[in-house]
C-alpha positions in Angstrom: 135.6 132.3 49.4 132.9 132.2 52.0 131.9 129.0 53.8 128.5 128.3 55.3 128.9 127.7 59.0 126.0 126.7 61.2 125.7 128.4 64.5 124.8 125.1 66.2 127.5 123.0 64.7 130.3 125.4 63.9 130.8 126.8 67.4 131.7 124.8 70.5 129.2 124.7 73.3 129.3 127.4 75.8 130.9 127.1 79.3 127.5 127.5 81.0 126.1 124.6 79.0 129.1 122.4 79.8 128.8 123.4 83.5 125.1 122.5 83.6 125.7 119.1 81.9 128.5 118.4 84.3 126.4 119.3 87.3 123.6 116.9 86.1 126.2 114.2 85.6 127.6 114.8 89.1 124.2 114.7 90.7 123.4 111.5 89.0 126.8 110.0 90.0 126.2 111.1 93.6 122.8 109.5 93.8 124.0 106.3 92.2 127.1 106.2 94.4 125.0 106.8 97.5 122.6 104.0 96.4 125.6 101.7 95.7 127.1 102.5 99.1 123.8 101.8 100.9 123.6 98.4 99.1 127.2 97.5 100.1 126.6 98.6 103.7 123.5 96.4 103.9 125.4 93.4 102.5 128.4 94.2 104.7 126.4 94.3 108.0 124.3 91.3 107.0 127.0 88.7 106.1 124.7 85.9 106.9 122.0 86.6 104.4 120.8 83.7 102.3 121.3 83.7 98.5 117.6 84.5 98.0 117.7 87.6 100.3 120.9 88.8 98.6 119.4 88.5 95.1 116.2 90.2 96.3 118.3 93.2 97.6 120.2 93.3 94.3 117.0 93.3 92.2 115.7 96.1 94.4 118.9 98.1 93.9 118.9 97.6 90.1 115.2 98.5 89.9 115.9 101.8 91.8 118.7 102.8 89.4 116.7 101.9 86.3 113.6 103.8 87.7 115.8 106.9 88.3 117.2 106.9 84.8 113.7 106.4 83.4 112.3 109.3 85.4 115.2 111.6 84.5 115.3 111.7 80.7 118.5 113.8 80.7 120.4 111.5 83.0 121.4 108.9 80.3 122.3 111.5 77.7 124.3 113.5 80.3 126.3 110.4 81.2 126.7 109.5 77.6 127.7 113.1 76.5 130.1 113.6 79.4 131.7 110.2 79.0 132.0 110.7 75.2 133.5 114.2 75.5 136.1 113.0 78.0 137.0 110.0 75.9 137.4 112.3 72.8 139.6 114.7 74.8 141.7 111.8 76.1 142.2 110.4 72.6 143.0 113.8 71.1 145.5 114.6 73.9 147.0 111.1 73.8 146.5 110.4 77.4 144.5 107.2 77.2 145.4 105.4 80.3 144.4 101.9 79.6 147.0 100.5 81.9 145.9 102.9 84.6 142.3 101.8 84.2 143.4 98.2 84.4 145.3 99.0 87.6 142.2 100.7 89.0 140.0 97.8 88.0 142.5 95.4 89.5 142.7 97.4 92.7 138.9 97.5 93.0 138.8 93.8 92.2 141.4 93.1 94.9 139.4 95.3 97.4 136.3 93.4 96.5 138.0 90.1 97.0 139.4 91.2 100.3 135.9 92.3 101.4 134.5 89.0 100.4 137.3 87.2 102.3 136.6 89.4 105.3 132.9 88.6 105.2 133.7 84.9 104.7 136.2 85.0 107.6 133.6 86.7 109.9 131.1 84.1 108.8 133.5 81.2 109.5 134.5 82.8 112.8 130.9 83.1 113.8 130.2 79.5 112.8 133.3 78.3 114.7 132.2 80.2 117.8 128.7 78.9 117.5 130.0 75.3 117.2 132.4 75.9 120.2 129.5 77.3 122.2 127.3 74.4 121.3 130.1 71.9 122.2 130.7 73.6 125.5 127.0 73.6 126.3 126.7 70.0 125.4 129.7 69.1 127.6 128.4 71.1 130.5 125.0 69.4 130.2 126.7 66.0 130.1 128.8 66.9 133.1 125.7 68.0 135.0 123.9 64.8 134.1 126.9 62.7 135.2 127.2 64.7 138.4 123.5 64.2 139.1 123.8 60.5 138.5 126.8 60.2 140.7 125.0 62.1 143.5 122.0 59.8 143.1 124.3 56.8 143.2 126.1 58.0 146.2 122.8 58.7 148.0 121.5 55.3 147.1 124.8 53.6 148.3 124.7 55.7 151.5 121.1 54.7 152.1 122.0 51.0 151.5 125.0 51.3 153.8 123.0 53.0 156.5 120.3 50.4 156.3 122.9 47.6 156.5 124.6 49.2 159.5 121.2 49.6 161.2 120.3 46.0 160.6 123.7 44.8 161.8 123.3 47.0 164.9 119.9 45.6 165.6 121.2 42.1 165.1 124.1 42.7 167.4 121.8 44.2 170.0 119.4 41.3 169.7 122.2 38.7 170.0 123.6 40.6 173.0 120.2 40.6 174.7 119.7 37.0 173.9 123.2 36.2 175.3 122.5 38.2 178.4 119.1 36.5 178.9 120.8 33.1 178.4 123.5 33.9 180.9 120.9 35.2 183.4 118.8 32.0 182.9 122.0 29.9 183.4 122.9 31.7 186.5 119.4 31.2 187.9 119.5 27.5 186.9 122.9 27.0 188.6 121.6 28.8 191.7 118.4 26.8 191.7 120.4 23.6 191.3 122.7 24.3 194.2 119.8 25.6 196.4 117.9 22.4 195.6 120.6 20.3 197.0 121.3 22.5 200.1 119.8 21.4 203.4 117.5 24.3 203.9 115.7 23.7 200.6 116.3 20.0 200.1 112.9 19.1 201.6 112.2 16.8 198.7 114.6 14.2 200.3 112.3 13.7 203.2 109.3 12.9 201.1 108.2 9.4 200.7 106.7 10.0 197.3 109.2 12.0 195.2 107.9 13.5 192.0 110.0 14.1 188.8 109.7 17.9 189.1 110.9 17.9 192.8 114.4 16.8 191.9 116.9 19.5 190.8 118.2 18.0 187.6 121.7 19.0 186.3 120.4 20.7 183.1 120.5 24.2 181.8 116.8 24.2 181.2 114.1 22.5 183.3 113.5 19.1 181.6 109.9 18.1 180.8 110.7 14.4 180.8 113.5 11.9 181.5 114.2 11.7 177.8 115.5 15.2 177.9 118.2 14.3 180.4 121.0 13.0 178.1 124.8 12.6 178.8 125.5 15.5 176.5 123.1 17.9 178.3 124.6 16.9 181.7 128.2 17.2 180.5 127.5 20.7 179.1 126.0 21.7 182.4 129.0 20.6 184.6 131.7 21.7 182.2 130.5 25.3 182.0 133.2 27.7 183.2 130.8 29.8 185.1 129.5 26.8 187.1 133.1 25.9 188.1 133.8 29.5 189.0 130.7 29.6 191.2 132.2 26.8 193.2 135.5 28.6 194.1 137.3 27.4 191.0 137.3 23.8 191.9 138.9 21.4 189.5 136.8 19.5 187.0 137.8 16.1 188.5 136.7 17.2 192.0 133.5 18.5 190.6 132.7 15.2 188.9 133.5 13.3 192.0 131.3 15.5 194.1 128.4 15.1 191.6 128.8 11.3 191.5 128.6 11.1 195.3 125.6 13.4 195.2 123.7 11.3 192.6 124.7 8.0 194.1 121.7 5.7 194.5 122.4 5.1 198.2 121.9 8.9 198.9 118.2 8.7 197.9 
């Protein structure tokens, strides 16, 4: 009994046909794999993309794959034919490796998770370094401002101290000159007083009409009137140590006795 057998359906495809379909499938896989690798590299080396930038890159990648499949009409059928044939052969041979596929998927998922963790770690590390740098920069700026304020404060205090020392020095110098001038005037007054009572210069004693200014009064400063000659002024004049020293360190009692005899009314 003869059976009708179609040449197209009864005989398996030739080796050349299978090889051609396999080459098309491999070319498609290579192009898609290359595009996927390029997309992953872009995402990998740009871990700080925003969500909008990442979605835009993903859409561009999907559009490229879709456009390639649309332009190559045999790409989809080649993939479908190749995958169907391999699945049929696996089922017929009993070598369906569902567990192996799950393992591969799990391995790829783990690798993807590790890559995501790595990108997240790099991002966190970058952010931590950025925060540390900003903190150090802020501290350096604060220290610089504090040092500048301390320098300004030290300069201000130094200027105030120098001004105070200058004023104190000028005041001491002024007091010293005043004291020297006072001592010089006192010495002149003591000398003038003694000379006024000495015989060579005591010519006022021989005058018949004695004036107030002719008499050498015992005061440190020349009196303008009799009201200026008070007991306190006369006492301060005779009790001055320099006046006693000028008289060969005579005692205070002897000095007073000499002055009482000098100013006795019978002497005039």
